[in-house]
C-alpha positions as CSV (number, residue, x, y, z in Angstrom):
1,M,86.8,104.6,129.5
2,R,83.8,102.8,128.0
3,P,85.2,99.4,126.7
4,I,85.3,99.4,122.6
5,I,84.6,96.5,119.9
6,D,86.9,95.4,117.0
7,L,85.9,92.8,114.6
8,H,87.9,93.3,111.6
9,M,91.8,93.0,112.3
10,H,94.9,91.1,110.9
11,T,97.9,89.1,112.5
12,S,101.2,87.7,110.8
13,A,99.2,84.5,109.7
14,S,98.1,86.8,106.9
15,D,99.4,90.5,105.9
16,G,99.6,91.7,109.7
17,T,103.0,92.1,111.6
18,Q,101.9,90.6,115.0
19,K,101.3,87.4,116.7
20,P,98.1,86.4,118.8
21,A,99.9,87.6,122.2
22,E,101.6,90.4,120.6
23,L,98.2,91.4,119.5
24,L,96.2,90.9,122.4
25,K,98.4,92.7,124.5
26,V,97.3,95.9,122.5
27,I,93.5,95.0,122.5
28,Q,93.7,94.9,126.3
29,E,95.7,98.4,126.4
30,K,92.8,99.6,124.1
31,N,89.9,98.2,126.2
32,I,88.3,96.2,123.9
33,E,85.8,93.8,125.3
34,L,84.7,92.1,121.8
35,F,87.3,91.5,118.8
36,S,87.6,89.1,115.8
37,I,90.6,88.1,113.8
38,T,89.8,88.1,110.1
39,D,93.2,87.3,108.5
40,H,92.9,86.7,104.7
41,D,92.1,83.3,103.7
42,S,93.7,81.9,106.8
43,I,92.8,80.5,110.2
44,S,96.1,79.9,111.6
45,S,95.9,82.2,114.5
46,I,92.5,81.1,115.5
47,D,93.1,78.4,117.8
48,E,96.1,80.0,119.9
49,M,94.1,83.2,120.3
50,I,90.8,81.0,121.6
51,I,93.1,80.1,124.1
52,L,94.5,83.6,125.1
53,A,91.7,85.1,124.8
54,D,89.9,82.9,127.5
55,Q,93.0,83.5,129.7
56,A,92.6,86.9,129.7
57,N,88.4,86.9,130.0
58,I,88.2,88.7,126.8
59,S,85.3,88.0,124.1
60,F,87.1,86.6,121.0
61,I,84.8,85.7,118.1
62,P,86.9,83.3,115.6
63,G,86.8,84.7,112.1
64,V,88.4,84.9,108.7
65,E,88.2,87.6,105.8
66,V,87.3,85.5,102.4
67,S,88.3,86.9,99.2
68,A,85.6,86.4,96.1
69,M,85.2,88.1,92.8
70,Y,81.9,90.2,92.1
71,H,80.9,91.8,88.9
72,G,84.6,91.5,88.2
73,Q,86.2,93.1,91.3
74,E,87.5,91.6,94.3
75,F,85.0,91.8,97.4
76,H,85.7,90.4,101.1
77,L,83.8,88.8,103.3
78,L,83.8,88.7,106.9
79,T,82.9,85.3,108.1
80,Y,82.2,84.9,111.9
81,G,82.0,81.9,114.2
82,I,84.0,79.7,112.5
83,R,85.3,76.3,113.4
84,T,88.7,75.7,112.7
85,D,88.1,72.0,111.9
86,D,85.2,72.9,109.6
87,P,87.0,70.7,106.5
88,E,84.3,72.2,103.9
89,L,85.7,75.8,105.0
90,G,89.2,74.3,104.9
91,K,88.6,73.5,101.4
92,I,87.3,77.5,100.7
93,L,90.7,78.9,102.1
94,S,93.0,76.1,100.6
95,I,91.8,77.0,97.0
96,N,92.1,80.8,97.6
97,Q,95.6,80.5,99.0
98,Q,96.7,78.5,96.3
99,I,95.1,81.3,94.0
100,R,97.4,83.9,96.1
101,E,100.2,81.5,95.9
102,T,100.1,81.2,92.0
103,H,99.5,84.8,91.6
104,N,102.6,85.6,93.8
105,R,104.8,83.6,91.3
106,K,103.6,85.3,88.5
107,V,104.2,88.1,89.9
108,I,108.0,87.3,90.2
109,E,108.1,85.9,86.5
110,Y,106.7,89.4,85.3
111,V,109.5,91.3,87.3
112,S,112.1,88.3,86.5
113,K,111.9,89.4,82.8
114,F,113.4,93.1,83.2
115,T,115.5,92.7,86.5
116,P,118.1,90.9,86.4
117,E,118.6,90.6,90.2
118,V,115.0,88.8,90.5
119,S,114.7,85.4,89.6
120,V,111.8,82.5,90.4
121,S,114.5,80.2,91.4
122,D,115.6,82.4,94.1
123,Y,111.8,83.4,94.9
124,D,111.1,80.0,95.4
125,A,114.1,79.7,98.1
126,Y,113.1,82.7,99.6
127,V,111.5,82.5,103.3
128,R,109.8,85.5,104.8
129,N,109.7,86.9,107.9
130,P,105.9,86.7,109.0
131,S,106.6,89.9,111.3
132,R,107.2,92.1,108.1
133,G,103.7,92.2,107.3
134,G,102.4,91.7,103.6
135,W,103.1,88.5,101.7
136,K,105.7,86.8,99.6
137,S,106.2,88.3,96.5
138,E,105.7,92.0,97.9
139,N,108.2,90.6,101.1
140,Y,110.7,89.8,98.4
141,L,110.5,92.6,95.8
142,S,111.1,95.1,98.7
143,E,114.1,93.1,100.3
144,K,115.4,93.2,96.3
145,K,115.0,97.2,96.3
146,V,112.7,96.6,93.4
147,T,109.7,98.2,95.5
148,H,110.2,100.9,98.0
149,S,106.5,101.1,99.0
150,L,103.0,99.3,98.4
151,N,102.2,101.6,95.6
152,D,105.0,100.3,93.8
153,F,104.3,96.9,94.2
154,F,100.8,97.6,92.9
155,D,101.9,99.8,90.0
156,I,104.2,96.5,88.8
157,V,100.9,94.1,89.4
158,G,98.9,96.7,87.3
159,K,101.2,96.8,84.7
160,M,101.0,92.7,84.6
161,D,98.6,91.4,82.0
162,E,97.5,88.6,85.2
163,Q,94.5,89.7,87.5
164,L,94.2,87.9,90.7
165,I,91.0,86.2,90.6
166,F,89.3,84.4,93.3
167,P,86.2,82.6,93.0
168,Q,82.7,83.6,92.3
169,L,80.8,85.5,95.0
170,E,77.7,84.1,93.5
171,E,79.0,80.6,94.2
172,L,81.2,81.3,97.4
173,L,78.8,83.2,100.1
174,P,75.8,80.5,99.8
175,K,78.5,78.0,100.6
176,L,79.8,79.9,103.6
177,S,76.0,80.7,104.5
178,S,75.2,77.0,104.2
179,L,77.8,75.7,106.6
180,G,75.9,77.7,109.3
181,Y,78.4,81.1,109.6
182,P,76.9,84.6,109.8
183,V,78.7,86.8,106.6
184,V,79.6,90.4,106.7
185,L,80.7,92.8,103.7
186,A,83.7,94.3,104.8
187,H,84.4,98.1,104.4
188,P,81.8,98.7,101.5
189,P,83.5,102.2,100.6
190,A,86.5,99.9,99.1
191,Y,84.2,98.9,96.5
192,N,82.4,100.4,93.1
193,R,84.7,103.4,93.4
194,R,84.0,104.5,97.0
195,Q,80.4,104.9,95.5
196,L,77.4,103.9,97.7
197,L,76.5,100.3,96.4
198,N,72.6,100.6,95.2
199,F,69.5,98.9,97.1
200,K,69.7,96.7,94.0
201,T,73.0,95.4,94.9
202,L,72.7,95.2,98.4
203,D,69.5,93.3,97.8
204,E,71.2,90.4,95.5
205,L,74.0,90.5,98.4
206,R,71.3,90.1,100.9
207,D,69.7,87.0,98.9
208,L,73.0,85.4,98.3
209,G,73.6,85.0,102.0
210,I,75.1,88.4,103.2
211,S,73.9,88.5,107.2
212,G,75.4,91.8,107.8
213,I,77.6,94.8,106.7
214,E,80.6,96.5,108.4
215,C,79.1,99.9,109.0
216,Y,82.0,101.1,110.6
217,S,85.5,101.5,109.0
218,P,88.4,103.7,108.3
219,Y,87.6,103.4,105.0
220,F,84.4,105.6,105.1
221,R,84.8,109.2,104.7
222,F,81.0,110.7,105.3
223,E,78.6,110.1,108.0
224,S,75.9,110.0,105.6
225,D,77.5,106.6,104.1
226,T,77.4,105.0,107.5
227,I,74.0,106.0,108.2
228,Y,73.0,104.5,104.8
229,Y,74.2,101.2,105.3
230,R,73.5,101.0,109.3
231,N,69.5,101.8,108.1
232,Y,70.0,99.1,105.3
233,C,71.0,96.6,107.8
234,K,68.1,97.8,110.6
235,R,65.3,97.5,107.8
236,N,66.8,94.1,106.8
237,N,67.6,92.9,110.2
238,M,70.8,92.3,109.3
239,F,73.9,92.7,111.5
240,I,75.7,95.9,112.0
241,T,79.4,95.7,112.9
242,C,82.5,97.7,113.2
243,G,86.4,97.5,112.3
244,S,89.8,99.1,112.4
245,D,91.3,96.5,109.3
246,H,94.3,96.7,111.5
247,H,97.8,95.4,110.1
248,G,100.1,96.4,112.5
249,D,102.9,98.3,111.4
250,F,102.2,97.0,107.7
251,I,99.8,99.8,107.2
252,P,100.4,101.9,110.3
253,A,97.5,104.3,109.1
254,R,94.6,101.7,110.5
255,V,95.0,101.8,114.0
256,L,93.5,98.7,116.8
257,G,90.4,100.4,117.7
258,I,89.7,103.0,115.4
259,P,87.0,103.9,114.9
260,R,86.0,103.8,118.3
261,I,82.8,101.7,118.3
262,N,81.0,100.5,121.7
263,R,78.3,97.9,122.3
264,D,75.2,100.2,121.6
265,Q,76.4,101.2,118.0
266,I,76.2,97.4,116.8
267,S,74.7,94.2,117.0
268,F,76.1,93.6,120.6
269,D,74.1,90.6,121.5
270,R,73.9,88.6,118.6
271,L,77.5,89.1,117.9
272,L,78.4,87.8,121.5
273,E,76.6,84.9,120.7
274,L,79.4,83.9,117.9
275,A,81.8,84.4,120.8
276,K,84.4,81.8,122.0
């Protein structure tokens, strides 16, 4: 069986369920030869995985998935080859983490208005188990039996008058690029109501600093869409990447190593230069 590539996955440092050692075991079982951890606005698992991947002799690209707003919608920027001691990257991630934490608390404030067993003080004292996956407010409401699924949680968020708003992509993307990091647009079918992003939009993202597109992802429903983005990357000399968006047991449908992509289908040699 040919080795495969997976450049988009999450650990318990964000909303995945696996610690680095647990994740690496599955990576080895799946015969993955090049991978990246891209936790949401967190790099807490990176240093440990650098050591573990080196011991296992598997190529590892340190990464992070940075959240940004673009035309009123949340976009995700897969940022590769990152340095965990980079103070400027640390500032960007710290701001996003604070935005997430503030919104988490506002969710609880909203629910506490009509649910007696939920209170902000109780939530503040609550310590989540990272191996559950997800995030603090989602975990808390689940344990309180207020929600029974992710859809329940997002239904509540949808009824709130508090949108989760990150810094603007037009500001963040040039900053990430100026730090020397390749930035790849994650799962393009997740935006624009699953419609193809037009060339005008792609050109704008390219000019702002996007250096690649995740052309293979479980989000894609049609091969023609993959071909559309892959051809755009080829015409513009951009990275072609792939990723499962694996979250462990938190989102079981996203299986590590799926889609099965090998080195011939992505920008393997260019990406390998970023590996530790």
